[in-house]
C-alpha positions as CSV (number, residue, x, y, z in Angstrom):
1,M,18.2,3.0,-40.0
2,I,14.5,3.9,-38.2
3,N,11.7,1.6,-38.9
4,C,8.4,2.7,-37.4
5,A,6.0,0.6,-40.0
6,A,3.4,-1.3,-38.3
7,N,0.1,-2.9,-38.5
8,I,-1.7,-2.3,-35.1
9,E,-5.2,-3.5,-36.1
10,L,-6.4,-5.9,-33.0
11,D,-8.1,-8.4,-35.5
12,E,-5.6,-8.7,-38.1
13,K,-5.3,-11.9,-39.8
14,L,-2.2,-13.4,-38.0
15,D,-0.2,-14.1,-41.2
16,I,-0.7,-10.4,-42.1
17,A,0.4,-9.3,-38.8
18,I,3.4,-11.3,-38.7
19,R,4.8,-10.3,-42.2
20,V,4.1,-6.7,-41.3
21,N,5.2,-6.5,-37.8
22,V,8.1,-9.0,-37.8
23,T,9.2,-10.5,-41.0
24,G,9.5,-6.8,-42.2
25,P,11.8,-5.6,-39.2
26,L,13.9,-8.5,-39.5
27,N,14.3,-8.0,-43.1
28,L,15.7,-4.5,-42.5
29,L,17.6,-5.6,-39.4
30,K,19.5,-7.7,-41.6
31,L,19.6,-5.0,-44.4
32,A,21.6,-2.7,-41.6
33,S,23.7,-5.3,-40.8
34,D,24.7,-6.1,-44.1
35,S,25.3,-2.4,-45.1
36,P,28.6,-0.9,-44.8
37,G,29.4,1.9,-42.5
38,R,26.1,1.2,-40.5
39,C,25.6,3.3,-37.3
40,C,22.5,1.9,-35.8
41,F,19.0,0.0,-36.0
42,V,15.9,1.7,-34.4
43,Q,12.7,-0.3,-34.2
44,V,9.7,2.3,-32.6
45,S,7.0,-0.5,-31.8
46,T,3.5,0.2,-30.2
47,S,2.4,0.2,-26.7
48,F,1.2,-3.2,-27.0
49,V,4.6,-4.9,-26.7
50,N,4.1,-5.1,-22.9
51,A,0.8,-5.8,-22.9
52,D,1.4,-8.7,-20.3
53,R,2.3,-6.1,-17.6
54,K,0.6,-3.8,-15.5
55,G,1.2,-0.4,-14.1
56,F,4.1,2.4,-15.0
57,L,6.6,0.8,-17.7
58,E,9.7,2.4,-18.2
59,E,11.5,2.8,-21.5
60,R,13.6,-0.2,-21.7
61,I,13.7,-3.7,-22.7
62,Y,12.1,-6.2,-20.3
63,D,12.5,-10.0,-20.3
64,S,10.3,-12.1,-21.8
65,K,9.0,-15.5,-20.5
66,I,7.9,-16.4,-24.3
67,N,10.4,-17.5,-26.4
68,W,9.7,-15.0,-29.6
69,L,11.7,-17.0,-32.5
70,Q,10.1,-20.3,-31.7
71,Q,6.7,-18.7,-31.6
72,Y,7.6,-17.0,-35.2
73,Q,9.1,-20.2,-36.7
74,K,5.8,-22.2,-35.9
75,I,3.7,-19.4,-37.1
76,L,5.6,-19.4,-40.3
77,S,5.2,-23.0,-40.5
78,M,1.6,-23.3,-40.4
79,S,-0.2,-23.7,-43.7
80,Q,-1.4,-20.6,-45.2
81,R,-5.1,-21.4,-44.7
82,D,-4.5,-21.8,-41.0
83,A,-2.6,-18.7,-40.6
84,R,-5.2,-16.7,-42.0
85,E,-7.8,-18.2,-40.2
86,Q,-6.1,-17.2,-36.8
87,K,-6.4,-13.7,-35.4
88,L,-4.3,-11.8,-32.7
């Protein structure tokens, strides 16, 4: 399963960006995990994922200082109004 859908608007409202760029791929990953005879799941992302780094970046997974799951849950727990008012 390959997912390359994303919203790359840099001024998108936070709730929309999270739904498209995080919740969608997580749902697809769960679907792939629950599928019999699965082979692999590939998530194609944007070049913005390593925006805190400078210079040449290799094609590999980098460690992060940010706990993405904690941040994701924090955003999901926001009121809809607060999430709509936030921008990336």
